[in-house]
Backbone as CSV, one residue per row, in Angstrom:
resi,resn,N_x,N_y,N_z,CA_x,CA_y,CA_z,C_x,C_y,C_z
1,MET,0.897,-1.188,-0.002,0.024,0.009,0.007,0.861,1.276,0.034
2,LYS,1.922,1.236,0.830,2.856,2.360,0.853,3.523,2.550,-0.509
3,GLU,3.762,1.473,-1.110,4.389,1.501,-2.487,3.454,2.204,-3.458
4,LEU,2.161,1.887,-3.413,1.160,2.499,-4.316,1.078,3.984,-4.036
5,VAL,1.001,4.332,-2.769,0.923,5.714,-2.397,2.139,6.507,-2.868
6,GLY,3.353,5.914,-2.774,4.586,6.528,-3.208,4.562,6.741,-4.768
7,VAL,4.115,5.739,-5.470,4.006,5.821,-6.923,3.004,6.903,-7.314
8,ILE,1.857,6.897,-6.654,0.857,7.967,-6.968,1.404,9.328,-6.670
9,LYS,2.094,9.472,-5.542,2.610,10.783,-5.152,3.713,11.222,-6.180
10,LYS,4.513,10.315,-6.627,5.570,10.619,-7.604,4.894,11.028,-8.940
11,ASP,3.882,10.277,-9.334,3.140,10.633,-10.586,2.445,12.001,-10.510
12,LEU,1.856,12.195,-9.365,1.142,13.507,-9.173,2.096,14.669,-9.204
13,GLU,3.247,14.496,-8.573,4.262,15.570,-8.605,4.730,15.833,-10.062
14,LYS,4.984,14.744,-10.810,5.409,14.863,-12.165,4.283,15.578,-13.005
15,LEU,3.037,15.166,-12.823,1.924,15.732,-13.535,1.771,17.183,-13.173
16,HIS,1.935,17.540,-11.852,1.757,18.855,-11.355,2.825,19.777,-12.003
17,LYS,4.105,19.331,-11.973,5.144,20.132,-12.604,4.908,20.347,-14.079
18,SER,4.472,19.341,-14.774,4.187,19.471,-16.180,3.067,20.436,-16.461
19,LEU,1.981,20.267,-15.690,0.816,21.157,-15.854,1.113,22.588,-15.451
20,LYS,1.902,22.776,-14.413,2.303,24.063,-13.942,3.094,24.798,-15.038
21,LYS,4.079,24.083,-15.625,4.916,24.620,-16.663,4.056,25.078,-17.899
22,GLU,3.244,24.230,-18.316,2.327,24.449,-19.460,1.367,25.587,-19.127
23,GLY,0.814,25.540,-17.910,-0.123,26.579,-17.463,0.492,27.995,-17.408
24,ASP,1.703,28.009,-16.861,2.411,29.308,-16.763,2.703,29.853,-18.150
25,GLU,3.097,29.012,-19.095,3.351,29.475,-20.461,2.048,29.958,-21.072
26,LEU,0.944,29.235,-20.868,-0.361,29.642,-21.364,-0.749,30.978,-20.856
27,VAL,-0.624,31.149,-19.546,-0.979,32.468,-18.908,-0.127,33.612,-19.450
28,ARG,1.155,33.328,-19.613,2.065,34.331,-20.121,1.639,34.786,-21.528
29,GLN,1.318,33.793,-22.332,0.951,34.149,-23.724,-0.405,34.857,-23.787
30,VAL,-1.364,34.440,-22.975,-2.669,35.060,-22.972,-2.520,36.513,-22.482
31,LYS,-1.701,36.687,-21.460,-1.490,38.112,-20.995,-0.841,38.927,-22.073
32,GLU,0.071,38.283,-22.810,0.720,39.020,-23.906,-0.316,39.437,-24.923
33,TYR,-1.240,38.573,-25.261,-2.288,38.874,-26.236,-3.200,39.973,-25.672
34,ALA,-3.531,39.848,-24.380,-4.430,40.767,-23.778,-3.856,42.191,-23.750
35,ALA,-2.528,42.276,-23.587,-1.856,43.589,-23.564,-1.823,44.270,-24.953
36,SER,-2.009,43.542,-25.981,-1.985,44.090,-27.309,-3.272,44.894,-27.562
37,ASP,-3.174,45.883,-28.397,-4.339,46.719,-28.697,-5.453,45.982,-29.506
38,ASP,-5.036,45.081,-30.278,-6.031,44.379,-31.114,-6.443,43.030,-30.545
39,PHE,-6.772,43.037,-29.239,-7.149,41.787,-28.595,-8.425,41.184,-29.177
40,LYS,-9.339,41.993,-29.516,-10.557,41.486,-30.128,-10.303,40.769,-31.426
41,GLN,-9.380,41.289,-32.159,-9.007,40.620,-33.434,-8.276,39.345,-33.201
42,LYS,-7.482,39.276,-32.157,-6.686,38.102,-31.882,-7.462,37.103,-30.957
43,ARG,-8.686,37.386,-30.669,-9.464,36.538,-29.796,-9.518,35.095,-30.311
44,LYS,-9.798,34.986,-31.568,-9.874,33.672,-32.260,-8.542,32.934,-32.106
45,GLU,-7.444,33.638,-32.312,-6.128,33.064,-32.156,-5.886,32.592,-30.736
46,VAL,-6.333,33.379,-29.736,-6.211,32.939,-28.369,-7.006,31.734,-28.034
47,GLU,-8.242,31.709,-28.552,-9.112,30.515,-28.329,-8.525,29.317,-28.890
48,THR,-7.958,29.408,-30.141,-7.262,28.271,-30.778,-6.107,27.813,-29.956
49,PHE,-5.307,28.754,-29.500,-4.131,28.459,-28.713,-4.492,27.744,-27.390
50,VAL,-5.506,28.246,-26.726,-5.909,27.595,-25.445,-6.477,26.241,-25.687
51,SER,-7.261,26.060,-26.724,-7.836,24.707,-26.996,-6.711,23.722,-27.400
52,THR,-5.665,24.237,-28.102,-4.537,23.380,-28.463,-3.794,22.912,-27.201
53,LYS,-3.590,23.865,-26.246,-2.893,23.543,-25.018,-3.666,22.566,-24.191
54,LEU,-5.028,22.725,-24.169,-5.838,21.807,-23.407,-5.828,20.408,-24.034
55,LYS,-5.774,20.366,-25.316,-5.650,19.020,-25.992,-4.339,18.333,-25.662
56,GLU,-3.265,19.196,-25.421,-1.989,18.608,-25.014,-2.032,18.141,-23.526
57,PHE,-2.855,18.775,-22.690,-2.968,18.401,-21.290,-3.722,17.070,-21.133
58,GLU,-4.748,16.911,-21.975,-5.677,15.766,-21.824,-4.923,14.363,-21.816
59,PRO,-4.060,14.132,-22.798,-3.326,12.859,-22.736,-2.513,12.633,-21.490
60,LYS,-1.928,13.681,-20.978,-1.130,13.578,-19.720,-2.010,13.180,-18.539
61,VAL,-3.161,13.813,-18.476,-4.094,13.499,-17.359,-4.648,12.076,-17.568
62,GLU,-5.015,11.717,-18.770,-5.535,10.354,-19.075,-4.474,9.333,-18.665
63,LYS,-3.242,9.573,-19.054,-2.181,8.626,-18.766,-2.022,8.456,-17.263
64,PHE,-2.064,9.541,-16.548,-1.944,9.518,-15.117,-3.117,8.637,-14.508
65,ILE,-4.316,8.858,-14.995,-5.479,8.138,-14.465,-5.291,6.670,-14.753
66,VAL,-4.839,6.286,-15.943,-4.629,4.883,-16.292,-3.602,4.295,-15.452
67,ASP,-2.450,5.017,-15.214,-1.404,4.532,-14.340,-1.859,4.311,-12.868
68,VAL,-2.668,5.188,-12.419,-3.170,5.082,-11.032,-4.081,3.843,-10.952
69,LYS,-4.940,3.701,-11.952,-5.869,2.501,-11.896,-5.090,1.232,-11.941
70,LYS,-4.025,1.174,-12.839,-3.220,-0.002,-12.907,-2.537,-0.355,-11.622
71,GLY,-1.969,0.736,-11.029,-1.245,0.556,-9.735,-2.224,0.074,-8.675
72,ALA,-3.413,0.687,-8.588,-4.380,0.267,-7.619,-4.791,-1.180,-7.824
73,LYS,-5.066,-1.536,-9.029,-5.473,-2.880,-9.353,-4.362,-3.883,-8.972
74,LYS,-3.153,-3.473,-9.245,-2.017,-4.346,-8.870,-1.930,-4.578,-7.330
75,HIS,-2.347,-3.591,-6.572,-2.337,-3.679,-5.135,-3.629,-4.149,-4.511
76,GLY,-4.540,-4.537,-5.379,-5.869,-5.065,-4.862,-6.933,-4.124,-4.527
77,LEU,-6.837,-2.877,-5.030,-7.887,-1.906,-4.812,-8.786,-1.796,-5.985
78,ASP,-10.073,-1.714,-5.669,-11.095,-1.600,-6.785,-11.502,-0.169,-6.894
79,LEU,-10.783,0.674,-7.626,-11.011,2.074,-7.717,-12.452,2.383,-8.321
80,PRO,-12.911,1.665,-9.365,-14.236,1.933,-9.851,-15.299,1.673,-8.849
81,GLY,-15.105,0.621,-8.011,-16.053,0.321,-6.932,-15.997,1.405,-5.861
82,ILE,-14.794,1.855,-5.518,-14.701,2.932,-4.532,-15.291,4.206,-5.024
83,GLU,-15.119,4.449,-6.338,-15.687,5.700,-6.941,-17.180,5.635,-6.899
84,LYS,-17.779,4.495,-7.174,-19.236,4.342,-7.121,-19.728,4.607,-5.702
85,LYS,-19.115,3.986,-4.729,-19.481,4.156,-3.299,-19.360,5.614,-2.948
86,PHE,-18.252,6.276,-3.322,-18.110,7.668,-3.055,-19.157,8.535,-3.680
87,ASN,-19.495,8.308,-4.893,-20.543,9.076,-5.604,-21.860,8.873,-4.942
88,LYS,-22.163,7.666,-4.549,-23.438,7.344,-3.861,-23.471,8.114,-2.514
89,ALA,-22.366,8.116,-1.795,-22.367,8.779,-0.519,-22.423,10.310,-0.704
90,ALA,-21.800,10.818,-1.749,-21.856,12.213,-2.063,-23.265,12.664,-2.423
91,LYS,-23.958,11.841,-3.177,-25.331,12.176,-3.541,-26.228,12.155,-2.284
92,PHE,-26.041,11.237,-1.418,-26.803,11.149,-0.189,-26.512,12.358,0.681
93,ALA,-25.238,12.743,0.814,-24.858,13.882,1.643,-25.458,15.160,1.022
94,SER,-25.387,15.298,-0.239,-25.923,16.481,-0.974,-27.461,16.590,-0.658
95,LYS,-28.121,15.428,-0.757,-29.579,15.443,-0.486,-29.858,15.835,0.949
96,LYS,-29.057,15.329,1.887,-29.334,15.675,3.299,-29.034,17.122,3.574
97,ILE,-27.955,17.653,2.944,-27.604,19.033,3.121,-28.742,19.930,2.592
98,LYS,-29.291,19.530,1.426,-30.380,20.295,0.784,-31.599,20.299,1.704
99,GLU,-31.959,19.102,2.285,-33.059,19.000,3.188,-32.863,19.874,4.449
100,LEU,-31.695,19.858,5.012,-31.398,20.688,6.192,-31.465,22.156,5.849
101,HIS,-30.934,22.470,4.694,-31.037,23.902,4.267,-32.493,24.353,4.073
102,ASP,-33.249,23.484,3.408,-34.706,23.812,3.235,-35.424,23.940,4.541
103,ASN,-35.151,23.002,5.487,-35.807,23.093,6.775,-35.406,24.356,7.532
104,TYR,-34.109,24.726,7.472,-33.649,25.940,8.135,-34.323,27.152,7.483
105,LYS,-34.365,27.152,6.144,-34.940,28.240,5.464,-36.419,28.458,5.801
106,GLN,-37.137,27.290,5.922,-38.583,27.367,6.285,-38.756,27.865,7.695
107,SER,-37.968,27.406,8.575,-38.096,27.866,10.011,-37.680,29.307,10.130
108,HIS,-36.683,29.720,9.357,-36.268,31.086,9.407,-37.320,32.003,8.874
109,GLU,-37.966,31.625,7.773,-39.112,32.419,7.215,-40.270,32.440,8.135
110,ALA,-40.525,31.328,8.845,-41.632,31.267,9.783,-41.360,32.255,10.942
111,LYS,-40.168,32.347,11.390,-39.795,33.266,12.495,-39.975,34.729,12.037
112,LYS,-39.657,34.983,10.761,-39.777,36.314,10.240,-41.243,36.719,10.197
113,ALA,-42.053,35.753,9.808,-43.560,36.007,9.579,-44.271,36.088,10.876
114,ALA,-43.807,35.484,11.931,-44.478,35.480,13.248,-44.370,36.859,13.850
115,PRO,-45.500,37.358,14.430,-45.451,38.669,15.067,-44.541,38.634,16.355
116,LYS,-43.884,39.746,16.577,-43.021,39.803,17.754,-43.846,40.000,18.989
117,LYS,-43.381,39.340,20.072,-44.100,39.453,21.315,-43.819,40.800,21.920
118,ALA,-44.858,41.305,22.556,-44.719,42.635,23.207,-43.813,42.443,24.427
119,ALA,-43.012,43.454,24.702,-42.121,43.384,25.845,-42.885,43.459,27.087
120,ALA,-42.525,42.671,28.065,-43.225,42.688,29.361,-43.005,44.018,30.082
121,LYS,-44.055,44.444,30.774,-43.918,45.724,31.468,-42.984,45.648,32.688
122,PRO,-42.093,46.509,32.816,-41.138,46.387,33.934,-41.859,46.676,35.287
123,LYS,-42.993,47.427,35.329,-43.658,47.732,36.593,-44.279,46.460,37.152
124,ALA,-44.755,45.583,36.295,-45.392,44.355,36.767,-44.354,43.459,37.451
125,LYS,-43.158,43.448,36.951,-42.077,42.611,37.555,-41.690,43.214,38.893
126,ALA,-41.681,44.544,38.967,-41.253,45.178,40.223,-42.288,44.951,41.294
127,LYS,-43.572,44.947,41.004,-44.636,44.692,41.975,-44.553,43.280,42.420
128,ALA,-44.208,42.341,41.534,-44.137,40.952,41.939,-42.998,40.705,42.872
129,LYS,-41.905,41.446,42.757,-40.756,41.278,43.648,-41.023,41.771,45.009
130,LYS,-41.859,42.880,45.173,-42.111,43.461,46.441,-42.977,42.581,47.306
131,LYS,-43.799,41.767,46.744,-44.724,40.895,47.520,-44.017,39.797,48.108
């Protein structure tokens, strides 16, 4: 298990460095285009450039996912099964959070709609204490 975590960590670091490098280059070039006066004219060129860079990222990410799944399978982990359980739990949690939010919202609206109680007269309290 430690071996799998080490491999995943190494792969993630490699992917992160690669994506960071490509992302920095992409941001630099987009800023360069944005600084130019004819940005509206170059918009199509920027869109093409960004889509090209994204297409370059996709195989790297896909390869990483395949490698992780292979490594997990090699170590006896069922990632698709874990993913299904996680998604099921996430849907359940989302549903519960929505229910709690709706209940809170309804009770909050009910409190707003309810008339405020009149403040008790201080003289009545003072008379009760004297007796």
